[in-house]
N, C-alpha and C positions, 0 to 999 in steps of 0.2 A: 181253305182251312176248316171251314164249317163242315164241308162234305167229308173231309178226312175224319173228323171227330165222330160224325154220324156213322160212318162205315166201321170205325173201331168199336163204337157202342153196339152196333148190330152184331158184330162178330163176338163180342164178349157176352151179349145176351144169348146168342145161339149156343155158345160153349157152356154157359152157366146152366142152361135148361137141360143139358145132358147129364149134369151131376145129380146124384141122389139127394134125398133130403138131409141125410147126415153130413154129406160132403158140403152142401150149401151152408148148413149151420156152422160147420167148422170154419169155412172161409169167412163168414160174417163175424164170428168171434175173433179170428185172427186180425181182421181189419179193425175191429173195435179196440182190441188191445194195442195194436200198432198206433192207432190214432190217439189213444190215451197216453201212451208212452211219449209220443212226439209232443203232445200238449204239456205233459209234466216236465219234459226237458226244457222246452221253451219257457215255461213259467219259472223253473229253477234258475235258468240262465239270466232271465230278466229281473230276478229278485235282487234288491240291493244288498251289498255286503255290510253288515252291521258290525261296528267296532265300539269299544267302550268310550263313552264321553267322559264320565266320572265314575269312580268306584268308592265304596264305603262312605256313602253320603248319609248324614243324619236325615230323619224324616222331614224336618222343616225345609232344608235345602232341596231335597228330592222333590217335594211338592211344588216348590216355586219353579224349579227347572222344568218339570213336566208341564206346568201351566204355560211357561214361555215357549216350549216346543210346540204345544198345541196351538197357541196363538199364531205362531209363524208357520204352521202347517208342515212341520218337519216330522217324519215318521220316527218312532222310537220303540224300544223294547225295554222291559224291566227285568232285572235278575237280582238274585241275592235278597229277596224280600223287598225289593224296591230300592235297595241301597246302591245298585249298579244300573246305570242308564246307558243304553247302546243306541247309536244313531248311524245312518249310512256313512260310509267312509268318506265320501266326497264332501260332506258338510261338517265333519267333526272339528277341524281346526277353525273354520269360520264361526261355528257355534260357540266354541270355547272363548274366542275373542269377544264376541258379542255378549256372552254371559258375564265375562269379566267386567265389561262396561256397566252391567247391571248390578255388580257386586256379588255375583254368585260364582262358586259357593261361598257363603258368608262365614262359614265355620273354619276356614283355613287360617292358620296362624299368621298374624301380621308381623312384619319385621320392622326395619328402621323407617319404612314409609309411614309409620304411625305418627312421626313428627311432622309429616306434611299437613296434619290437621290441627297443629298447635295454634294457640292464640296468645296474645300478649298478656292476658290476665291470668295465665296459668301459674299456680303456686309451685314452690320448690318441691313440695311433697308429691304433687301430681307429676312433675317432671321426673322424679326418681321412679315412680311407679311405671310411667311410660317407658323409661329407659330399660327397666327390668323386663317389661312385656316385650319390648323390641328385641332385647337380647335373647329371651326365651324363644321368640318366633324365628329368629335367624338360626339359632342352634337347631331347632326342630327341622327347619328346611334343610340344613346341611346334613343332619342325620338321615333324613328321608332320601338323600341321594344314594345311599347304600342300596344295592340290589335286593338284599334280604329284608329291608325295612319297608313296610307299606305306609305306616303312619307313625308319628312320634309327637309326644308332648313333653315339654321340659318345664320344670318348676324350680326356681332359684330363690334362695333365701339369703339376702345380703344384710348382715346385722349392722346396726349403727355403730360407728367408731366409739370406743370407750375411752375414758380419761386415762386409765391405766391399761397397759397392753396385756397384763396377765389376766385381767377380767374381761377381755374382749372375746366374744363368742366367734367361732369359726363360721365361714360361709358353707352352706350346704346346697345340694341339688338333688333332685329326683327326676327320673326319666321313665316314661311309660312307652313301650314300643309294641306296635302291632306288626308282627313278622309274617313275611311270605314263606320263608324257610326257617333256617336256624342260624344263629351266630356262634362262632367258635370263641374260645377264651381270648384269643388274640384280638378279634374284632371288638369284643366287649371292652377289653382294656383300651383299645383305640378310641372308643366312644367316651370312656371315662377321661382319658387324657385330653381329648378334644374339648370337653366341657370345662375341665379344670384349667386348661390353658386360656380359655376365653373369659373366665370369671376371676377377678382379682381376689387373691387370698383363699382360693378354693383348692383343696388337696384332693387327689384321686380317692383317698380313703373315705371322703365325705360325699361321694357320688354314689347314689343308689339307683340301679337300673333293674326294672322288672318288665315282663311282657304282659299282655292283656289277659293272660290266664293266671296271673299272680305269681308266676315263677320268678325267683330272684336270680338275675343273670350276673350281677356284680359280685357274687360270692366266689368267683374264680380265685380270689386271693386266699380263701380258706380251704380250698380243695387240696387235700394232702398230696396227690400225685403231681400237682402243678406247683406246689410251693417251692420245690427245689429246682424247677425248670425255668430257665429264662425264655424270653420270647424267641430267641434264635433256636434254642433246643426244641421248643414246641413246633416251630416251623419245620425243623429238620425231621422230627417224628412224623408230622403230617405228610411231608413230602415223600418219605420212605413208604408210608402206608399207601399213599396214592399211587406211587410207582408200581408197587407190588400188586395192588388191586387192578390196575390197568393191564398188567401183563397177564394175570389170570383171566380177566374178562375177555381180552383179545383172543386167548387160546380157546376159551369156551365158545365164543361167538363164531369162530371158524368151524368148530366141531358141531355145535347145536343150532347155530343161527343167531342173528341179533335179537336182543331183548328176551332171550330164553334162559338167562341165568342172572343171578344176583350174587355179588361177591363182596364180602367185608373182611378186611385184614387189619389186625392190630399188632403192633410191634412194641417190644420192650427194649429200649436202647440203653446202653451202658454209658452214662455220662461221668463216670468216676475218673477223676484226674489224679494220677499218681506220678511221683518222680522219685527215682531210686538213685542214690549216690554210693558208689563202692570205691574203696581204696585197696590196692594190692601192692605189697612190698616184696621185692626180689633181692635177698641178701647177696646173691652171687653177682649181681650187677651193681657196681658202686661207681661213684663219681666224686672227684675232689671238689669239695665245696669251698675250702679256704686253706691257705698255707701261710705259716708264720715262721720266720727264721730270726733267732736272737744270738748274737756273737759278743762275747765279753772277754776282755784281755786285761790281766793283772801283772804288774812288775813289782818284784820284791827283792830286797838287798840282804845278803847273808850277814848274820850278826857277828861272825868271826872275822871282823875286819882288821886290817893292818894300818897303823898310823903312818903316814908318809913322813919323809925326812923334812921336807919343806912344810912348815906349819900352814902356809897359805893354801895348800892343796887339800881337797876333801879326802876323807879316809878312803883307803883302798879296800875293796871287797868284791865278791861276786854278785851279779844281778841275776835274778831268776824271773823269767817271763812265763805266765800261765794264760793259755787261751781256752775259752769254753764256748762251744757252739750248741745251741738248742733249736732244733727244728720241730715245729708243730704242724701237723697236717690233719685237717678235718674232712672226713669222708661222708658223703650223703648216700644213704641207701636208696636204690631205685624204687620209685613209687608211681603207680598208675591209678589215676582217678577217672572213673567212668560214671557218667550221669545218663540215666535212661528215663525217658518220659513216655508214658503209655498214651496211645491215641484214643481220644474219646469218640463216642458215637457208634460204637460197635453194637451189633444186634445180639441180644442175649436170648430172646425168645420171640417166636412168631405164632400168632393165633389167627386162624382163618375160618370163615364160615361161608359155605356155598349153598345156594338154593337153586335147583334146576327145574325148569318147567317141563312137564311131560310125565308119562308113565313108562318106566323102564323095568325090564326083567333081568334077573341074574342068569346068565347063560353059563352052564358048567360044561366043560369039554370032557 
């Protein structure tokens, strides 16, 4: 084996000496570049895959978590100004469990587990405060289950019961959301109903929802286009817009390629509900509605009567009989009643905006 390697080396040296200086320099550079590429690929393949451990951390929690990772010799990276910590994928779940045992992150809202720390000497006032804090924490956790919500904070004000009901103040709530995307009006209404259903005596009108930029999200009730629309109508409008958008995007994607176009479609639907009732009379077509027949018979005796010979007999005379018949027939004129109901949800107007990636020229034939 050693002799074979020696022979190959001698042959390579003999061939290499035949090359000019420029050829030798080119070969050396190609070998160095190949070696560097191989080293880079090996280094990249052996590099751990970092995934987020926690995001949007306050500085206090971020500092404590970084110290814990350094003590346990776990590599980490910082993003978003230190508010996002990334660790290797294979240790992310174990690190979260161990950090939870240390009470980190400490700024997460507590739920009903707050009552695990109660003591026997706790006053009624402290119990009410803890109940409100637990309810706020549970609602915040539930809201953060939405895909569009990154963080949520809930503040509830539950007034003390008054002696007279008319003097009792209503319960109120305020919510601050940190969003990943955006919430539509139906989702905001869902958050309002979620909170009002969880707090006794709280109406949806007394729930205020804002985002971290200060935008009021709960003003969907005051928006003129949505005041007359129910949740079903809004859902129908969004469904039609989504269907039309997907059709246009599919057509453009086949023509231009994927991610080469952006399409936005807005539709104006007609939700007007009308019902028309019409009556038509046809005098040529009649029907008997009712019939009534009255017959009356009268018997009269002629006044020029003759006295009989036998006084015991009644006077003799002619008797006159009169018969009267009265027939009453009521006819009903033919009437046709037609009720017409218009179908709601028809499209009145479609507005579309399309943005295409690329430079195109108008070709005239």
